C-alpha positions as CSV (number, residue, x, y, z in Angstrom):
1,M,-37.1,21.1,9.8
2,N,-34.0,20.3,11.7
3,I,-30.9,22.5,12.0
4,L,-29.0,20.7,9.2
5,E,-31.9,21.1,6.8
6,F,-32.1,24.8,7.6
7,S,-28.3,25.2,7.1
8,R,-28.5,23.5,3.7
9,G,-30.9,26.2,2.5
10,L,-28.2,28.9,3.2
11,S,-25.0,27.2,2.5
12,M,-23.4,24.8,-0.1
13,D,-21.4,23.1,2.6
14,D,-22.8,21.2,5.5
15,P,-21.5,22.4,8.9
16,K,-18.9,19.9,10.2
17,H,-20.2,19.9,13.8
18,Q,-23.6,19.7,15.5
19,T,-24.5,19.9,19.2
20,D,-25.9,16.8,20.9
21,D,-29.3,18.5,21.4
22,G,-29.6,19.3,17.7
23,L,-30.0,23.0,18.3
24,Y,-26.8,24.2,16.7
25,A,-24.7,23.3,13.7
26,Y,-21.4,25.0,12.9
27,S,-18.0,25.0,11.2
28,D,-15.0,27.2,11.2
29,Q,-16.8,30.0,9.2
30,Q,-20.5,29.5,9.6
31,A,-23.0,28.6,12.4
32,F,-26.8,28.0,12.6
33,G,-29.1,27.9,15.5
34,K,-32.7,27.0,16.4
35,A,-34.4,29.2,18.9
36,S,-36.2,26.4,20.8
37,R,-37.3,28.6,23.7
38,C,-39.0,31.2,21.4
39,S,-42.8,31.3,21.2
40,N,-44.9,34.0,19.7
41,R,-48.7,33.9,20.0
42,E,-49.1,35.5,16.6
43,H,-46.9,32.8,15.0
44,E,-47.4,29.7,17.0
45,N,-46.6,27.2,14.3
46,Q,-43.4,29.0,13.2
47,V,-39.8,28.3,14.2
48,L,-37.1,30.9,14.4
49,Y,-33.6,30.0,13.2
50,T,-30.4,32.0,13.4
51,A,-27.4,32.1,11.1
52,I,-24.0,33.7,11.1
53,Q,-21.6,33.3,8.2
54,I,-18.2,34.9,7.7
55,P,-17.0,33.6,4.3
56,G,-14.7,36.5,3.6
57,S,-12.7,36.3,6.9
58,E,-9.3,34.7,7.1
59,H,-10.0,33.8,10.7
60,R,-11.3,30.2,11.1
61,D,-12.4,28.9,14.5
62,A,-15.2,26.4,14.9
63,D,-15.3,26.7,18.7
64,S,-15.7,30.5,18.5
65,M,-18.5,30.1,15.9
66,K,-20.3,27.6,18.3
67,K,-20.0,30.1,21.1
68,L,-21.1,33.0,18.9
69,I,-24.2,31.3,17.6
70,S,-25.3,29.9,20.9
71,E,-24.9,33.3,22.7
72,Y,-26.6,35.1,19.8
73,T,-29.5,32.7,19.7
74,E,-30.0,32.7,23.5
75,S,-30.0,36.6,23.5
76,L,-32.6,36.5,20.7
77,E,-34.8,34.1,22.8
78,Q,-34.8,36.6,25.6
79,S,-35.7,39.5,23.4
80,S,-39.1,40.9,22.4
81,V,-38.7,39.2,19.0
82,C,-39.8,36.0,20.7
């Protein structure tokens, strides 16, 4: 499953932007990530995705959402969850 397929499962609207590496998709109020550097011996064939949505916020900023999802996903990859 790629990042856009994952995002479609959580949102009615496709994110307007995607990174060149395909790990992140985002818009001005939602962002989705794929934890590509996450591996867990108990769940070898599973992929961990991240999502952040702020539909009730009046603040809209795609660049901030990209930064937020990438930093969140990278922190998750360094945690014990992975």
